[in-house]
Rosetta silent file (secondary structure, phi, psi, omega in degrees, C-alpha in Angstrom):
SEQUENCE: MSETYAEPALATYEREVAGLMEAGEPFGVVEDAIEQVADLTENAKAALWLLAFSLQKPGDQLRAARGHLASVG
SCORE:     score description
SCORE:     0.000 S_00000001
   1 L     0.000  -27.812 -179.224   15.195   16.940   12.744 S_00000001
   2 H   -62.711  -31.588  177.875   14.109   17.578    9.170 S_00000001
   3 H   -63.895  -35.316  178.466   15.755   21.015    9.347 S_00000001
   4 H   -62.737  -39.846 -179.515   19.064   19.331   10.150 S_00000001
   5 H   -77.708  -30.426 -177.656   18.822   17.248    6.981 S_00000001
   6 H   -72.735  -31.901 -175.376   17.558   20.116    4.801 S_00000001
   7 H   -61.291  -47.915  178.252   20.432   22.448    5.593 S_00000001
   8 H   -61.758  -37.245  178.558   23.168   20.427    3.851 S_00000001
   9 H   -64.275  -42.410  179.405   20.930   19.989    0.790 S_00000001
  10 H   -63.514  -39.825  177.839   20.262   23.724    0.684 S_00000001
  11 H   -62.883  -37.374  177.110   23.989   24.441    0.935 S_00000001
  12 H   -64.783  -45.992  178.229   24.550   22.106   -2.022 S_00000001
  13 H   -63.307  -36.687  177.880   21.893   23.895   -4.062 S_00000001
  14 H   -60.052  -45.882  178.115   23.423   27.221   -3.076 S_00000001
  15 H   -63.785  -39.590 -179.679   26.791   26.143   -4.501 S_00000001
  16 H   -65.316  -43.779  178.773   25.113   24.826   -7.641 S_00000001
  17 H   -62.460  -46.816  179.233   23.208   28.063   -8.238 S_00000001
  18 H   -60.606  -41.224  179.135   26.347   30.134   -7.694 S_00000001
  19 H   -63.799  -41.658  178.137   28.280   27.862  -10.042 S_00000001
  20 H   -63.287  -44.271 -179.548   25.669   28.162  -12.771 S_00000001
  21 H   -65.970  -42.419 -179.965   25.616   31.944  -12.499 S_00000001
  22 H   -66.908  -27.407  177.747   29.407   32.187  -12.458 S_00000001
  23 L   -79.319   -5.330  177.267   29.535   29.943  -15.544 S_00000001
  24 L    88.058   16.880  176.735   27.364   32.473  -17.362 S_00000001
  25 L   -63.151  142.712  177.091   24.157   30.456  -17.573 S_00000001
  26 L   -60.293  145.028 -177.792   21.171   32.614  -18.477 S_00000001
  27 H   -56.720  -39.414 -179.912   19.154   33.711  -15.460 S_00000001
  28 H   -61.480  -35.975  177.843   16.022   32.059  -16.844 S_00000001
  29 H   -65.733  -42.293  179.597   17.787   28.706  -17.001 S_00000001
  30 H   -67.481  -41.467  175.920   18.843   29.047  -13.366 S_00000001
  31 H   -56.336  -46.472 -179.787   15.300   30.102  -12.377 S_00000001
  32 H   -62.744  -41.081  179.671   13.911   26.995  -14.071 S_00000001
  33 H   -62.787  -41.387  178.443   16.465   24.759  -12.357 S_00000001
  34 H   -63.258  -45.194 -177.075   15.522   26.181   -8.948 S_00000001
  35 H   -63.289  -29.328 -176.537   11.811   25.720   -9.614 S_00000001
  36 L   -78.882  -10.234 -179.695   12.310   22.060  -10.574 S_00000001
  37 L   -75.559  110.430 -173.049   13.819   21.095   -7.205 S_00000001
  38 L   -76.569  -27.193 -172.631   10.982   19.185   -5.556 S_00000001
  39 L   -93.766   19.543  177.583   12.439   18.814   -2.064 S_00000001
  40 L  -112.786  146.001  174.714   12.762   22.527   -1.273 S_00000001
  41 L   -72.064  164.663  176.263   10.230   24.777    0.398 S_00000001
  42 H   -62.030  -35.304  177.722    9.005   27.878   -1.412 S_00000001
  43 H   -64.811  -40.894  178.631   11.066   29.967    1.032 S_00000001
  44 H   -66.312  -41.421  177.307   14.219   28.039    0.167 S_00000001
  45 H   -62.796  -40.755  178.836   13.515   28.433   -3.550 S_00000001
  46 H   -62.999  -39.750  178.723   12.958   32.158   -3.043 S_00000001
  47 H   -65.555  -40.509  177.604   16.277   32.436   -1.222 S_00000001
  48 H   -67.002  -38.341  176.686   18.073   30.620   -4.053 S_00000001
  49 H   -61.048  -44.529  179.857   16.343   32.851   -6.593 S_00000001
  50 H   -62.970  -39.392  176.046   17.509   35.922   -4.676 S_00000001
  51 H   -60.239  -50.281 -179.896   21.049   34.562   -4.626 S_00000001
  52 H   -59.952  -44.085  179.323   20.978   34.005   -8.376 S_00000001
  53 H   -59.094  -42.776 -177.232   19.466   37.448   -8.942 S_00000001
  54 H   -69.228  -20.673 -179.320   22.175   39.072   -6.826 S_00000001
  55 L   -88.281   -0.810  175.062   24.908   37.340   -8.842 S_00000001
  56 L   -75.706  162.176  172.367   23.780   38.972  -12.092 S_00000001
  57 L   -64.883  146.403 -177.600   25.525   42.024  -13.467 S_00000001
  58 H   -53.434  -40.961  178.774   23.936   45.199  -12.048 S_00000001
  59 H   -63.383  -38.381  177.727   22.530   46.234  -15.449 S_00000001
  60 H   -67.072  -37.740  177.363   20.961   42.810  -15.881 S_00000001
  61 H   -60.225  -45.746 -178.005   19.447   43.071  -12.397 S_00000001
  62 H   -64.919  -43.794  178.080   17.837   46.397  -13.250 S_00000001
  63 H   -61.748  -43.032 -179.961   16.442   45.143  -16.564 S_00000001
  64 H   -64.987  -43.389 -179.985   15.026   42.036  -14.880 S_00000001
  65 H   -62.500  -44.345  179.147   13.470   44.041  -12.056 S_00000001
  66 H   -65.540  -36.483  177.262   11.848   46.457  -14.481 S_00000001
  67 H   -63.789  -42.234  177.183   10.607   43.525  -16.559 S_00000001
  68 H   -64.285  -42.617  178.811    9.029   41.911  -13.510 S_00000001
  69 H   -63.087  -41.132  179.797    7.429   45.192  -12.511 S_00000001
  70 H   -65.624  -33.021 -178.280    6.013   45.692  -15.983 S_00000001
  71 H   -73.890  -21.179  179.548    4.550   42.190  -15.988 S_00000001
  72 H  -102.953   -9.831 -174.965    2.571   42.791  -12.795 S_00000001
  73 L   -93.704    0.000    0.000    1.601   46.406  -13.460 S_00000001
């Protein structure tokens, strides 16, 4: 039953993330907002992060990906 209750909350967060990205909020701000949501699983947070990442401009996506790769390499 907890999955039934989590789905509407996740859909709400999905709309919020999309709205923030469409409003031009910096990706880092959206990342921080996702991380601060206490009632989401790590998988749900990862899915929201991926949504936010996908809503960036392609050039921004590439720069972010290369930055992440450089930080782990």
